[in-house]
N, C-alpha and C positions, 0 to 999 in steps of 0.2 A: 595461431588459429584464426580462422575467419568466423566472426561472430556477428549475428544479426540481432539487434535489440528493437523490439516493437515498443511503442510508447516511450521512445527515447528522450522526449522533451519534458516528461512529467517529473513528479517528485522522486520516485524510485528510479525512473529511467535516466534522469540527468545524473544522479549519483552513480548508477551503474556505468554510464558512459565515461565519467571521469575515471572510475576505477579500472575499467577494462581497456581504456585507451592510454593509460599511464605508461610511460617508458617505451611506448611503441611496441609492446610485446604481443599485441594482437592487431589484426586487421578488423576494424569495427565498421559495420554498416548500421546506421541509425535510421529507423523508420518512425515517422510520425505523420499525423494528418496535416500539421502545419510546420513547415521548415523554419528554423530560426532565421531572422533577418541578417544576423552576423555571420559572415562567411567562415567556415571551418569552426563553428561553435562546438565546443567540447574538446577538440584537439585537431591539429593539422592533419592527422592521419584518418580522421573520421569522414566517411562518405554518407551523405544524407539522401534519403528518398522520401518524397511526400506520398503517403499512401494511407488509405483507410482500411483497417483489417476487416471491416464488415462488408466491403464490396470490391475492393481493388485486387488486381492480380498480385499474388504473393509468391507464387512458385518461381517466377523469374528472379525475384530478389533473393530468395532462399537458396537458389542453385549454387552448389559449391561450398555452402556454409558447413562448418564443423559443429556449430551449435546455434540454436535460436533461443534467445532469452525473451520470453513473452510477458511484457509488463503493461501493454495497452489496456486501459480501463477508463470507463466513464462513471463518475459518482453522481453527477447531475445530468439532466434534470430529474429530480425524484418524482415530479408530477407526470413525467412522460416515461413510463416503464418500457414502452416500445422502443424508445431511443436507446436507453441503457442496455436493453436486451440485445439489440442488434450488435452493439460493440462488444459487450461483455460475454454473452453466451454464443451468439452466432459468430462473432469475431474470433473467439477462442477455437471454436470448431473449425473455422476456415484456416486458422494458423496451423492447427494439427493436421488438417487434410493436406496442406501444402508441404509440411514437413515430411509426411509420408510419401507424397507424390515424387519429391526430388531426392528422397533418401537422406535427409539430415540425420546424423547419428545420435544427436542429443538435443533435448529441449528442457529448458528450465523455466518454470511457470510460477508466477506470483499468485499464491492463494492468500489466506488471511486468518488471523485468530477468529474473525467473525464467521468463518466457515464451520467452526466447531459447534457441536450441539451444546445447549445451555447446561450449566452446572449450578448446584446449590451448596457448594463447598469451596474451600480455599486451598485444597490440595493440588499442587501443580500436576497437570496431565501431560502425558507423552503423546507421540504422534499417532498412537493407536486409538485415541479418543474419537468417537463418532463425528462425522462431518455432515450434519444435516442442517446446519445454520443455527446461529444463536437466537434468532427471533424471526418473525414473519416479515421483517424489513426486506425490501427489494435487494439491497446490497448483500444481505446474508443469503437470500435465496439464490442469487446469481453466483456467489462464491461457492455455494454448495453444488450448484449445477456444474460449475467448472471442475469441481472435484470428481463428479460422476463422469464427466467427459474425459478427464484424464484416466480414470479407471478403465473406461471402454477402449481408449487409445492404447493403453498398456497391454490390455488383453489381446488386441488385434495386431500389435506390433512388438513382439517380444524382443526384436533385435534393436529397438530404439531404447536409449537411456533417458529416462524421464525423472526429473527432479521437481518437486513442488515445495516451495518455501512458504511458510506460514508465519509472517512477521506480526508482532504486536503493532499497536498504533505507531505509525512511522512519521517522524518529523525531521526537518532540518530548517535552518534559517532562511535559505533561499526559496523555500516553498511556503513561507509564512503567509504571504499575501494571497496565494492561491487557496490555502486552507481556510483563511479568514472568509473568503468569498464562498467557498463550498459549504462551510458549516454555519456561517453567520449571515450570509446574504448582504443585502444593501443596508440593513440596519446596523451591521457591525462595522461602524466607522473606525479607522485606525486610532484616532484620538481617544475614543471611548474605551479602548483596550489597554491603555497605559496603566500598568500596575500601581503607579503612584496615585492614581485617581480612583482606585477601587478599595474602599475601607473594609468592606464585608463581602465574603464570598459564600453563597449558599451551596452546600455540598449534600447531595442525596445520601441518605443514611444507607450504609452498606457498600458505598462505592469503593472499589479498588481496581486499579488497572496497571498494566505494564505498558511500557513504551520502548521504542528503539530508534536510534538515529539512522537516517537514510544512508549515511556513509557506512555504517556497520552492516546494513542490509546489502549494500553494494559489495562489500568484502565477502559476504557469504555467497552472493551471486557468482563472483569470480572464482571462489573455491569450488562451487558446484559445477562450473564450466570446466575447470582445469583438473579436477580430481575424478576418478572413475567411480562416482557414487550415484545412487538412485534412491528414489523414495521421498518421504516427507521430512522436513526439518523445521522445528520451531525456532523462532528468533525473537529475543527480547533482551533489553538492557538490564543491568543489575538493578534490583530494588523493585518494590511495589509501592505505588502511590495511593495513599489513603487520605482521610480528612486532614490529619496533622501535616503530612507532607505537602498537600495542596495549599494549605494555609501558609506554610513556610515559603513555598515557591512564590506565592502571590504577595507575601509580605502583608497579609491582611488577617483579620479575624474571620473565623468560619462559623456558620450557623447550619445546623442539620435540618434538612427538609425531607418530607416523605417522598419517595420515588414516584408514587402514583400521582402526586400533585404535579411533579415535573413533567411526567409523561402526558398527562391531560393538557397541560399548558402548551407543550410542544405540538401536540396534535391539533389543538385549536388554532395556533399560530400558523401551522403548516397548511391547514385547510383553506385559510384565507390568503395564503401566499405571503405572509409576513415573515416567515422563517423558512429556510430551504430544507430543514431536517425534520422528518416525522418522529413522533413519539416511539414508533416501533424500533427505530435505530437506537434511541436512548435505552429501550428495553434490552437490546442486544448488549449494549455497553455494560449494563448491570449484571448480565448473566454469562458473559464470555468467561471461559476458564482462565486461571493462571496457568502458564505454560512452563514446562521443564525444557531447558535448552541443552540437556546432556548429550543428545545425539549430535547436534551441530558442533559441539565442542570436541567430541570424540572423533567423528568421521570427517568433518569439514576442517578440523583444526581451527575452529572459529571461536573467538571470544570478543565480546563487545568492548570497544575502546571508550564508549560513552555509556553512562548510566541512563536509566529511564528518566531520571530527574533532569539530566543534561539535555536529553532529547526534547522534553517538554519545555525546558527553559529556552531552548533555541527558538521554539515557536512563539513563546510569550515575549521574548525580546524582539523578534522580527516583526510581529504584527503591527504594533504602533509605529514602527520605523518604516513601514511600507517595504519591507525587505522582499527581494525578488531576484530575477536573473533575466538574461536575454532570451531564454526559452519562452515561446509564446504562452504556454499555460501558467508559467511562473512569473510573468511580467507584472511588476508592481501596479 
């Protein structure tokens, strides 16, 4: 199969590139705004194109493809919603327009647990849960917009096979430096994130989350490309991380703090550009649902090889060690 991956140099994209180019079973076209400096990054059979989904021609690149895997996304700058909107919302629409124009038969698009509407319970939800965004955060609104864009595309193009994947928080060691920059900014120096130097961890009361390893997401992407499936699929590693699990992962004592205090502190730091993450995104973290992965297991034949704890541990190990890769977004 000929497969085009947008956002191929990012966290999910680099993992999907490794999976889909393994054993030479597919012809892979990797699309990213910045090409890696290393020739043949990903695999010898991968062909790279430098293109921005928000403005460059996509139809020529997509022509002849059997599937487009759309992973291009900008999380930052959170203070410039016009910038993220152009890539995330306009870019997704342009990808789908190009898919329709040249008749690509299948598109696999990355959504997120943050697209789901908020919950006040711990009962795992399936893919029918509403997708209006977990909070007013820009990231959540844009993920919800992508869901509506996919709805409209499916309604207008019944002949196209559309798969939307909704992963939990996604980590891998090679993306640790990128995620440190995205969520911690300039103040989150690698040395400060060494677990051996952190004796106490404040944990917001009621926090619970799922995580998934990027390699497991990549395996789901490959299954979605190769199998005749359509619709939405939740992806999460085994286990739910709560206060006790977080303390165990950090090797530190934990102290419970009120979520409202954390949110106000993040908002204040974000407004003065001290931290890059607004309190509204923390509010989403506190209210995203736990997800059932039954459909992915049944229809994709997918099961995670890493637990949620494994995925978070990969991040925690990689950040103080400046882990990264030759991919431009993931460079240490």
